[in-house]
Structure formats: structure tokens, C-alpha cells
C-alpha positions in Angstrom: 108.9 130.0 72.4 107.6 130.5 76.1 108.5 126.9 77.9 105.2 125.5 79.1 105.1 124.9 82.8 101.5 124.2 83.5 99.8 121.5 82.9 100.2 119.3 85.7 98.6 121.2 88.6 95.6 122.9 86.6 94.4 119.5 85.4 94.4 118.6 88.7 91.9 121.3 89.8 89.6 120.7 86.9 89.5 116.2 87.0 86.5 115.4 88.1 84.3 112.0 87.8 82.0 110.6 85.1 78.1 110.9 86.0 74.7 110.3 84.0 73.6 113.1 82.6 69.4 113.1 82.9 69.2 114.9 79.5 71.5 112.3 77.9 69.9 111.4 74.5 69.9 108.0 73.2 71.8 106.8 70.5 73.3 104.3 67.9 74.7 101.6 69.7 74.2 102.8 73.4 73.5 99.4 75.6 70.4 99.8 77.8 69.4 98.1 81.2 66.0 97.3 81.5 63.9 96.1 85.4 60.8 95.3 86.2 59.8 94.3 89.4 57.6 91.0 89.1 57.8 90.9 85.2 61.3 88.7 85.3 61.9 88.2 81.6 61.4 92.5 81.3 65.3 92.0 83.3 67.4 92.4 80.5 69.4 94.2 78.5 69.3 95.6 74.8 71.9 97.3 72.3 70.3 100.2 70.5 70.3 99.1 66.2 72.3 101.4 63.8 68.5 102.5 63.2 68.0 103.1 66.6 65.2 100.6 67.6 65.5 97.4 70.2 63.7 94.3 70.5 62.4 94.1 74.4 60.3 90.2 75.5 56.4 91.4 75.4 56.8 94.1 73.7 59.2 93.8 70.7 60.7 96.2 68.6 60.7 100.3 69.9 62.0 103.1 68.3 64.2 104.1 71.3 66.9 106.8 69.3 66.4 110.3 71.0 64.7 109.8 74.2 66.3 110.2 77.5 66.2 107.2 79.9 62.9 109.2 81.7 61.3 108.9 78.3 61.7 105.4 77.1 60.8 104.2 81.6 57.4 106.2 80.4 57.3 104.7 76.9 57.7 100.9 78.2 55.5 101.7 81.7 52.6 102.6 79.4 53.4 99.5 76.2 53.3 97.2 79.6 50.2 98.9 81.0 48.3 98.4 77.8 48.6 94.6 76.9 50.4 93.2 80.9 50.6 94.5 83.8 48.8 98.0 85.9 51.0 100.3 87.3 54.4 97.8 86.5 58.1 99.4 88.1 60.4 100.0 85.4 63.8 101.1 85.7 66.2 101.8 83.0 69.9 102.1 83.1 72.0 103.8 80.3 75.0 101.0 80.6 76.6 102.4 78.1 77.2 105.3 76.2 79.2 104.4 72.8 77.0 106.6 70.6 78.7 110.2 72.0 82.3 109.0 72.6 85.0 111.9 71.8 88.8 110.5 71.7 91.9 111.5 72.7 95.3 110.2 71.4 98.9 111.7 72.1 100.9 113.3 74.7 98.0 112.1 77.4 98.5 109.6 80.2 95.9 107.8 79.2 94.9 108.3 75.6 91.4 106.5 74.4 87.6 107.0 74.1 85.3 108.6 76.9 82.0 109.5 76.7 80.1 112.7 77.1 77.4 112.9 79.5 76.3 116.5 79.1 78.1 119.6 78.4 82.0 118.7 78.9 84.6 121.0 77.3 88.4 120.3 76.4 89.8 120.6 80.1 87.7 118.3 81.5 88.4 115.6 78.9 92.3 116.8 79.4 91.8 116.0 82.5 89.6 112.2 82.2 92.3 111.5 79.9 94.9 111.8 82.9 96.9 115.3 81.5 99.0 115.6 80.1 102.7 113.4 79.8 106.0 115.9 79.8 106.0 114.8 76.1 103.7 117.3 74.5 105.4 118.7 71.6 104.8 122.3 70.9 101.5 124.2 71.9 98.7 123.5 69.5 96.1 121.0 70.0 94.1 119.9 67.3 90.4 119.0 67.3 89.1 117.1 64.6 85.3 117.5 64.1 84.2 116.1 60.6 85.0 117.9 58.2 86.8 120.9 60.4 89.8 121.6 62.0 90.2 123.6 65.5 93.4 124.7 66.4 93.3 125.5 70.4 96.9 127.4 72.0 97.4 125.8 74.8 98.8 128.5 76.3 95.7 130.6 76.0 93.8 128.0 78.4 96.5 127.2 81.0 98.8 130.5 80.6 96.6 133.2 80.6 92.7 131.4 80.5 90.6 132.9 77.8 87.0 131.4 78.2 86.5 130.8 74.2 89.5 128.4 73.8 88.7 125.9 76.2 85.9 125.1 73.8 83.3 122.6 74.0 83.5 119.3 73.1 81.1 117.4 70.7 80.1 113.8 70.3 82.8 112.2 67.9 85.7 114.7 68.3 89.1 113.2 68.1 91.5 115.7 70.3 95.3 115.3 69.3 97.8 116.3 71.2 101.1 116.5 69.8 103.6 113.9 71.5 107.8 114.2 71.0 109.3 111.2 69.8 110.7 109.2 73.1 113.2 106.6 73.6 112.7 103.6 75.9 114.6 102.2 78.5 113.9 98.9 81.2 113.8 99.3 84.6 113.7 95.6 86.0 113.7 94.0 89.8 113.8 95.5 92.7 112.0 98.9 92.0 108.5 100.5 92.8 107.5 100.9 89.1 109.1 98.6 87.1 109.2 98.3 83.5 109.5 101.0 80.3 110.4 104.4 81.1 110.3 107.0 78.5 112.5 110.0 77.3 112.1 112.7 75.3 114.4 111.3 71.6 116.8 114.6 72.0 117.3 113.9 75.6 119.7 112.4 78.2 118.9 110.5 81.7 121.0 109.0 84.2 121.2 106.3 85.4 119.6 107.7 89.0 116.9 109.4 87.0 116.2 106.6 85.1 115.1 104.9 88.6 113.8 107.5 90.2 111.6 107.7 87.7 110.8 104.1 88.4 109.3 104.7 92.0 113.2 104.4 93.6 114.1 101.4 95.4 112.0 99.5 96.8 113.2 98.1 100.7 114.8 95.1 99.8 116.7 96.3 96.5 120.7 96.0 97.0 121.8 99.1 95.7 125.3 98.2 95.6 124.6 95.4 93.0 122.9 97.6 89.9 123.3 95.0 86.4 123.5 97.4 83.6 122.9 95.4 80.0 123.6 97.3 76.8 123.2 96.0 73.5 126.3 97.3 71.4 127.5 96.2 67.9 125.4 93.0 68.4 127.1 92.0 71.4 125.8 92.7 75.2 128.1 94.5 77.4 127.3 93.6 81.0 127.8 96.6 83.6 127.9 97.2 87.5 127.3 99.6 89.9 127.3 100.5 93.7 124.9 102.9 93.5 125.6 104.1 96.4 129.2 105.9 95.4 127.3 107.6 92.6 125.1 109.0 94.9 127.8 109.9 98.0 129.7 111.5 95.1 132.1 108.8 94.7 131.3 107.5 90.9 130.1 110.3 88.3 126.2 108.9 87.7 126.0 107.0 84.4 124.6 108.0 80.9 121.7 106.1 80.2 120.8 105.3 76.3 118.1 103.7 74.4 117.1 100.2 74.5 119.6 99.9 77.7 118.0 97.6 80.8 119.0 98.4 84.7 118.4 95.7 86.9 118.1 96.2 90.6 119.1 92.9 92.4 117.6 92.2 95.8 119.7 92.0 98.2 120.9 89.0 100.6 120.7 90.0 103.8 
């Protein structure tokens, strides 16, 4: 099977900011913000009920499901004109688009729920999720849409770009990017991005590679005093390394195992 090495640059080219779409139709659970000039009691927020209604001061219960923000502005304007104020200046802002979301899980940098405002395709959704990680397993993405399963071959998008493979995303789609099992090590202390570092379950990583994945040393790092903790047979073994000796080839690099802790100390000078 051809190894796929396409993900980082193509996804960056497609990255985009989420913008409200004027054609968006309000749905259940959306949060709507209202502002009416010189009518303080109408400056409020309202959550759309599961049946598509909101309740507003002065106006009571209104059916809003299926309306655009502009159409809702017109409705509220009309209702206020009938009873309360001449030529009201009404502003409607959809603060949370809960009713139209797609979900991304698996081997992406930011899995989670993403709003669908207007048209959105698969590549755009993956870009919003931060792009694919190095832990993608295989070539296939699965999109769960109600009772339907849609399979997309990543090579059809990134190697040869077949337009039909870059499918349009719909509300409530679940996009699954298969992820290889990973193992984790800890790199803490004087590195730029301390914390967990993941590597493929079947892969290996060395001490220098682990530090590089953690962003490298800070200016305060004591490269000659790197402490390494490893649990073996219920006991903690402690190793000390002068990383400069590894960098200059005086000593061999050291293989890291799952659960190891690398502590880069601060230089005293």
C-alpha cells in the first residue's frame, strides 16, 4: 500500500475561518441574541426550544425554526410595530449554531463538534479540526450520516483530487478518521512544550527525538543534566544523560519506552 504523505500542506491551503452565513436557517437549541434600540427590555438572549419556539419579553412565544436571522428581524420588527414602538431598530445575532453541527473524531489535531454555516466540504472540515495527525491508520475516512455509512479514500482527495471524493458535509455527520494505537512518554522541565508525547504503538523513539517533539530545549536547559525515570518490575530506575555527548556522537542515543519520564533540569549558570 502506498504510504500517504500529503496531509500537512494541502490542509493548510484549505484552512478557513468560520463565518456566519446569511442563508442559515435557525433550528432547535440555537442561541439567539436580540437588541432593540431604546427598548431595553428587548435586549436579551433566547434559546430555541426543541419544538422551534422562543419566548421574548413583550412579545411572548414566537415560532422561529426555519427562519434566517434577517427574517426573524423582520418578524420582531413587525410585532413591535403593532403594539409598542414605531420603526423599531432590531438586530438579531445567532450566537450559537447548535442545530447544525458536524463531529470529527480520531486522528485529527482538534477532534470535536464544528458548526456548519452554509456549504462546507470534507476538506474544509478537516482543516478546521487542525488537519490530520501522523497517527492516521490506513487510507479510508468513514462518514456516518443517519443510517448511512460513506467511505472516502484519502488518496482520492490528496493524491489525485477527485472532486466527488470531497463530499459536502451535512448537519449531524460524524466523520471518523481511523487512528493507530499510540503510546505516551512524558517530557517535562526545561523544554518548550512540556507534557505528553505520543508515538505509534509499533514505533520507536529516542531520547533526542522525544526532546525535539517537546519543542526542544529552552535557553535555561541544562543539556548535561537530563534525568530519565523508567519503571521496571515495580521499581523506578533513574538514568542521567549528558545530551551534548549524544549530539556530538560521543555516546549513543537512548531508546525511550512507553511510560518513561524525561526531566530536563534548569541550568544553575
